[in-house]
N, C-alpha and C positions, 0 to 999 in steps of 0.2 A: 892667824893667818892660815890654819887647817882647813876653817869654813873656808875660805876664798877660793882656796885650789881645789876643793870638791866642785864647787860651782863652775870653776872655769873648765874642768874635765866634763862635766855633765853637756855645757853647752854646745862644745866640740865634739861630742857623743850625737846628739841631736843633728846637729849640722850636717854631719856626715850621713845620717839616716835620709835625710829629705832629698838628696838626687837620687836613691834607690827607687824609693814612693813613685816617684814623678816618673820617673824612667818605665815602671811597672805598667802605670798607668796607660802612658801613650801606646804604648806595644800590644795590651789587650785587643783581639779581633773584636768586631760590632758583633752582637750575637744577630742569626738570620731574623728575618719579618717572616712573621705567623699568615700566611694566607690560604685564599680555598681559590680553587682553580675548576674549569669547566673545559670540556673537550669541544671542539671546532665539528661541527656536523655536515654531513651530506644529507640533505632531505626535502621532499619536495615542496614548490611554493606554489601556492594557488591564493589569487585575488580576488575578490568578493565587493558584488555590488548590490543593494537593496532592491527589491523588485516589489510591489506592492499586487498581493494575489489575495483572493478569497476561496473560501470553503464552500466545498460542491457536496453535497448528498448523493452517493452515490446510486440511491432507491428514492423515487421522490415522483410525485407525479398525480394525475386523477385518475381514482379508483370507478371503473364505469360498471351500468348494470349489465349483467350477462344474459338477463333473459326479461321479455316483457310483462308490465303488469304495474298497478298501482302499488305506492308505498305505502303498507300497513303500519310499520312503525320504524323510527330511526331510533339505533340504540347507543349512539355516540355523539359530541359533542366535540366542539371546537377547545385542543388543549389535550385530548382524551388521548393517553398512551394505549398504544395495543400491542397484541402478539400476532403474529404470522396464524391467521385462521379466526381470530376473534371477529364475530358477527357483526357488519355496520348497520344494516339496513335489511328489513322482510318485508318482502312485496306480499299483496293478497294471492292467495294459492288456489282459492276455488276453480278458476277455469284451467289452471294448469294441472291440478289432479283430475279434475273431468278427463283432460286431453290425455294424461298417462292411462286413467281406466280403460278409454275406448282404443289406444292403441294396444293394450294388454288383450280388451276380446277380439282384436283383429288376428293377433296373434293366435291366440287358442283358437280361432274358425280357420287359421290357416294350417295348424296343427293338424286339425280334423281332417282336412281337403287333402293334406299328404298321405295321411294314415290311409284315405280311401284310394286314391291311386295306385300306392304302392302295392293297396290289396288287390286293386283288378288288373293291374300290371302282373301280379304273382299268378293268377288264377289264368290267366291268357299264355301266359308262359307254359304253366302245366301244361294245356289243352294242345298247347303246340308239339310238347313232348311227345304228347301220345300218339298224334298223327302222325309226326314223322317216325315212329315206330313200325306203323302201319304202311307207309311207303316203303319204310325199308326192308319189310317182310313180302313186298309186292302183291297183299292181300287184296281180293275183287273189292273186299268193302271199303277199300281205301277212297275217302271224297276229296277229292282233288279241288273243287270248289272251297269246299269247308276249309281245306288247308290254308287256301289262298286267302279267304277271310281271315283266318285266325292269326296269321303272317302279319297282316294288317294290322288286326287290333294290338300284337304284341309291340309295333311299331309305335303305334298312337298311345299305349300304355306307359311307355319309356320317355316320349315327348310328353305325356300330362304329369308323371311323377318329377320330371327336370322343373316344370314351369311352378310345380307347386312349392318345390324346393326353394325356387327365385322368390316365389313371393312372401314364404314365409319369413325369408333373409329379409326381403325389403319392411316385412311389419315389425319386425324385430327390431332393425334398425331406427324406425321411427318411433316404437318403445322405447329404445334407448334415449334417444333425442326427448321425448319427452319428459322421460326419469331425469334427465338432465338438467332441462328447463326447470323441474320442480326443485331440483335440488339447489341451482341461480337462483331461488326466489329467497335465499338467503344470501346476501351480498357479503363477502367475507373480506379481511384484509391480507393482500396477497405477499406482506412480507411487515415484520414489525416495524412500529413509526407512531407519529403523533400526528393527529389530524390539524391543519393548520386551516381547512375551511369547508365547511358544508354546503354542496350546490343543491339540494332538494328537501323537501318535507313529508312528512306523513299526509297522505291525501292526493301527491302529485302521481302524476303517470310518466311512467318511464319507458323509454323503449330500447332496444339494447343498444349499448354504446355511450348511452346519455350519461353525464357524468353525476355521482353518488358524493364522494367527499376529495379533498385533496390528502394526500399522505406523504409524511418525510421522514424518512428512517435515519435521525441524527445520529446513531451511533455506527455508521457506516460512511465516514466521512472522508473526502480526499481533497486538495488545495489544486486550484487551477490559477497559474499566472500567466500572463502574457509578455514573455521575454523576449528583449529586444533581438532581431534576427542575428546581428553580429556577436550576441553570447551565446548562442547555442550550440557554436563547438564543445564549449565547457561541461556539457549536459550529455549523458545518455543514459538509456535504463538501468537504473541500477545505483546512478549515482548518488550520493550521501550528502544533503545540505542542511544547513539549520535555518530555521523560521520563528518567528516570536509573535507573539498575540497582544492582546493589549498590554496583561500584565508584564511586558518587556523579559520575560522568562525565554531563554533559547529552548528548542526543541527540535527533534531530526525528523527529516524526512527523507524518502527515495524517490527518484524520476522513476515513475510508473512508465509515461508515455509521452512522445514528442509528436502534436500532432501537426501534419505536414501539410498545414494551410497559415497563409501569412497574411497579414492585415495590411492592405496595400496603403492605406492611410497612416498608419502607426508603424509599420513595419516592422510589426511584432510576430512571434507564434504562439499559439498555445501550449502549454505545459503541463501534465497532471502529475502531481506527486504524493505520496502515500504516507500520510505523517504517521509518526511512531509513538503514537498512545491513545488514550482511550476518550474518543469527542464525549460522550455521553457521561463521563466522570466529570468532566471538566465544563462541563454544560455549555458547549459551542453550536453555534446554531449555521443555519444555511447561510449562505453570502455574508458571513462575518469576514472583515479584513483581515489579513496578515499579511506580514514583511515577509518575504523569502530572499536569503542572500544566495543568490545566484555566482558561481565563479566568472569572473571576466574570459578566462581564458582556459585551457587544459594544463594541468600541472606540470611544472618541470623542476629538475634535480637543480638545488641550489647549494654553495656551500654557506652555511648560517655561523653566526656567533651569540653569544648570551649578550643581550643588554648592558647587564652590569659590568660587563669586561671593558666597555668601549670610552675611554675618555677623551675629551677633546680640549687642546692646549692649542691658543690662538687659530682658532678655526678647523684645524686638523686633526680628525681622529685619530686616536693612540690606542694600541693594547700591548701590556706585558704579555709576553709569551715565555712562559717558563721550561729551560731546556737544561736538565741535570737539576742542579740545586741552587740554579740564580734565574732570575729574570732580566729579560733584555725589553726594550723598549722596541714596538713596531708601529710604522705608520700604515694603514688600512685603508680601503676604499668602501663605501656603504653602497647599500642599493635597497632596496626594498625592505619594508617592515615585516616580520614573519610572527606575530603574538608578541611574546616576551622576548625575541630574537632578531637580528638583522641580517639580511642579506651581505655577503661579503665578494664585492667583483675582484679586490686584488690583494696581495699581503696575508693572506692564509691558506692552510692547506687542511682538509679533513682529519682530524686525530690530533691536530696543533693544541697544545695545554694553555690558556691563558687565564690569567687573575681575574676574578670577580668579585673579591673581598678581600681588601686592606691594600689593593691597588692606588689611592689617594696620594699615600705618601711614599711608593716607592721609587726607588733610583736604577737607572740603566745598569744591569750588570751587579746587581745586590743579592746577595745571598736569600733563600728562602724557605722555609720548612711550609709544606702547604698539604691540606686534605684535601679528595677528592668532592666536588661538587654534585648535589643530586639533579 
């Protein structure tokens, strides 16, 4: 009897506890969802279109002979890399040296002639000064006829000095030309580069202006692209663009010049870009193809949202906007893609905080605990 009573009391006590436990479970609040948020931004939007361009060497062309003569020696071959001032070819210099010596002798002759003219002019002036003193003293010994002859000699002597000076200047100019021709008998590279073609050989005779080699400076290159005329509005000197080579790596370039000449067949205009890289280090070549990403139009300010914040339900884009400690669902209208973000046409304002992580299971109005995204 005593054991039966104890069991009855225990059962009654447990039955009394169950309503309390059940009531506490239903009244406890649901913990906030842990999410990550990102701010809605106001930023420029630029759309890009690929345009095929090519690398162009800013220094390239034919190196010509600057003096006439036969080629005595060719010192370079195709593929040789040169520095500015390196000798490409040497002409036969016998005639040029003789011309230089002849002009030097002429200069020496005119120097002597000028010295003689100056001495005679000085002597005439001294005689004229002596006669003028006699005339001023009104001496009976003053020879008037002689005085007139000496005055004439002084005038002629002055003219002879001037003529000799002019002849000497001409002779010196001729000597300078002969020295320049002799110097130019060694044909030099006007800029650093690589020889791509030889136009002559030892034994050939060259006149002034005839080609010797073709030289390309592959260390100083830029990009030329024929851009559709309707896309020019998004470009101006200094505008930064991306371009890619065959390795599909993006590089940066800047607009240097917009050439004001339109192709009437293609309705395109040439634009020159300065690449921000070392062409020689990458082994780039003249006329190598590149793809330039040209802006479709001028940049405009748009409201943008992170792509991870957008959830599509029944074909409608939604985001969860955090206000205080709760997240509320909001319908938005999207525009263009901007990298990892979307343009927002309506539904959000710059500075709104939207959920980018943990938004898959959120409910409208649910409490959240968040941290700011990067």
